[in-house]
C-alpha positions in Angstrom: 0.0 -0.2 -0.1 1.4 3.5 -1.0 2.3 5.8 1.8 0.0 8.9 1.9 1.0 12.5 2.6 -0.9 12.0 6.1 1.2 8.9 7.1 4.6 10.3 5.8 7.0 11.4 8.5 7.3 15.5 8.5 10.9 16.6 8.2 12.2 20.0 9.1 15.8 20.2 7.4 18.1 22.8 9.1 21.4 23.4 7.5 23.1 26.7 6.9 24.0 25.4 3.2 21.5 25.7 0.6 23.5 23.0 -1.4 23.4 20.7 1.5 19.7 21.1 2.1 18.8 20.5 -1.5 20.9 17.3 -1.5 19.0 16.1 1.8 15.6 17.2 0.6 16.4 14.9 -2.6 17.1 11.9 -0.7 14.2 12.0 1.4 11.8 13.0 -1.2 12.8 9.9 -3.2 12.6 7.7 -0.4 9.2 6.1 0.6 7.4 7.7 3.6 9.0 11.0 4.0 7.8 14.7 3.6 9.8 17.7 3.9 7.7 20.3 5.3 10.3 23.1 5.9 13.9 24.4 5.7 15.6 26.4 8.0 19.6 27.5 7.8 19.9 29.6 11.3 18.9 28.7 14.8 16.4 31.3 15.1 14.6 30.2 11.8 14.6 26.6 13.4 13.0 27.2 16.5 10.5 29.5 14.8 9.6 27.0 12.0 9.5 23.8 14.3 6.9 26.0 16.5 4.9 26.9 13.1 4.9 23.6 11.3 5.2 21.0 14.2 7.3 18.5 12.3 7.8 14.9 13.6 11.5 15.0 13.1 14.1 18.0 12.7 17.3 17.2 10.9 19.5 19.7 12.6 23.2 20.6 11.6 25.3 21.1 14.7 27.1 24.3 13.7 24.7 27.1 12.4 25.7 30.6 11.8 24.0 32.1 14.9 24.6 29.5 17.3 24.6 25.7 18.2 22.2 23.4 16.7 22.4 21.7 20.2 21.0 24.7 21.8 18.2 25.0 18.7 17.8 21.2 19.7 17.4 22.0 23.4 14.7 24.8 23.0 12.7 23.0 20.3 12.4 20.0 22.7 11.4 22.3 25.7 8.5 23.8 23.6 7.5 20.5 21.7 8.8 17.3 23.9 7.2 14.7 21.1 9.4 16.4 18.2 12.4 14.0 17.6 15.6 15.9 16.5 18.6 14.0 14.6 21.7 15.9 14.7 23.8 16.0 11.4 27.3 17.3 11.4 30.7 17.1 9.8 32.5 16.8 12.7 33.0 14.3 15.4 32.8 16.5 18.1 32.7 14.9 21.9 31.5 18.2 23.5 28.7 18.2 20.7 28.0 14.5 21.0 27.3 14.6 24.5 25.4 18.0 24.6 23.2 16.6 22.0 22.3 13.5 23.9 21.5 15.7 26.8 19.5 17.9 24.9 17.2 15.4 23.9 18.6 14.3 20.5 17.1 11.1 19.3 20.2 10.6 16.8 23.6 11.8 16.0 25.1 11.1 12.7 28.1 12.2 10.6 27.5 13.9 7.2 29.6 11.1 5.7 26.8 8.5 6.6 25.3 7.1 3.5 21.6 7.6 2.4 20.4 4.5 3.9 21.9 5.1 7.4 20.3 8.7 7.3 16.9 7.2 6.3 16.9 4.6 8.8 18.0 7.2 11.6 15.3 9.2 10.7 12.6 6.4 10.9 14.1 5.3 14.2 13.7 8.5 15.5 10.2 8.9 14.5 9.3 5.5 16.1 10.7 6.8 19.2 14.2 5.3 19.1 17.8 6.3 19.2 20.2 6.0 16.6 24.2 7.1 16.9 26.7 6.9 14.4 29.1 4.0 15.5 32.1 6.4 15.8 29.8 9.0 18.0 28.4 6.2 19.9 32.2 5.0 20.9 32.8 8.8 22.0 29.9 9.2 24.0 30.5 5.9 25.9 34.2 6.9 26.7 32.6 10.3 28.0 29.9 8.8 30.1 32.6 6.3 31.7 34.7 9.2 32.4 31.8 11.2 33.8 30.6 8.1 36.0 34.3 7.5 37.5 34.8 11.2 38.3 31.2 11.1 39.9 31.9 7.9 41.7 35.1 9.5 43.0 33.0 12.5 44.3 30.7 10.8 46.3 33.5 8.8 48.0 35.4 11.8 48.6 33.9 12.1 52.1 34.9 8.7 53.3 37.9 8.0 55.3 40.8 5.4 54.0 39.3 3.1 57.0 35.5 3.8 55.8 36.6 2.9 52.2 38.4 -0.4 53.1 35.3 -1.5 55.2 32.9 -0.5 52.6 34.9 -2.5 49.9 35.1 -5.7 52.4 31.2 -5.2 52.8 31.0 -5.3 48.9 33.0 -8.4 48.8 30.4 -10.2 51.5 32.8 -10.0 54.7 31.0 -10.3 57.9 31.6 -7.9 60.8 34.1 -10.7 62.4 35.9 -11.3 59.0 36.4 -7.3 58.6 37.7 -7.1 62.0 40.3 -9.6 61.3 41.4 -7.8 58.2 41.5 -4.4 59.9 42.5 -5.9 63.4 39.5 -4.4 65.2 37.1 -6.1 67.5 33.6 -7.4 66.0 31.8 -4.8 68.0 34.2 -2.0 67.2 33.6 -3.1 63.4 29.7 -3.2 64.2 29.8 0.2 65.7 31.7 1.3 62.4 29.5 0.0 59.9 26.4 1.6 61.9 28.2 4.9 61.2 29.2 4.4 57.7 25.3 3.2 56.9 24.2 6.6 58.4 26.7 8.5 56.6 25.6 6.9 53.1 21.9 7.4 54.2 21.2 3.5 53.9 19.5 1.2 56.5 20.8 -2.2 55.3 24.3 -3.2 54.5 23.3 -5.0 51.6 22.2 -1.7 50.0 25.9 -0.3 50.8 27.3 -3.5 49.4 25.2 -2.9 46.0 26.1 0.9 45.9 30.1 -0.1 46.3 29.5 -2.4 43.8 28.0 -0.2 41.2 31.0 2.2 41.7 33.8 -0.7 41.3 34.9 0.2 44.9 38.5 -1.9 45.4 40.0 -2.4 48.7 42.5 0.2 49.2 45.9 -0.5 50.4 46.6 -1.2 54.2 
């Protein structure tokens, strides 16, 4: 059955180069199930047009003459949460990749991507799914791992070396008696320290502390 104009995915193309917009429009017009409903060349134009025509998907360049496509994405999503935004750029910019995801973009593709991948990314976005260029995905994963490591270190910064050792042992399943043997403390002293540690971390059960430490891959500090 042929796709009607009503069924077609409505797309707003945002790029400051007219030749690029023409190329993208040609690719999408020749594909089944798409309808280009608007074109913009700046952040301001994209925000205004998105508000007026309410597209299903915005195909957004990252670098625009009057600002960042990431900021445009953030503002469009704030006004229209249901609109999907797919970022399209010539640059593998780590900051832009992370910023785009944080701004709510559904996809991030490099302009070197072929037509088939572009079409699939738009379809994925319209269906509520995400699509990342493999190179962008690798960068994003590295960035979030580094961010997670920094966050974990900040959360652990308030613990003393003894508390860190105790928490690591709890995560490994040590009993109070076993912890006492490792740290050369009485079982009663360990029990008191564990209670204080749980209060400090805001937990009621040691199983919660063990899971929390495990998620942060807390290792046993040297004695």
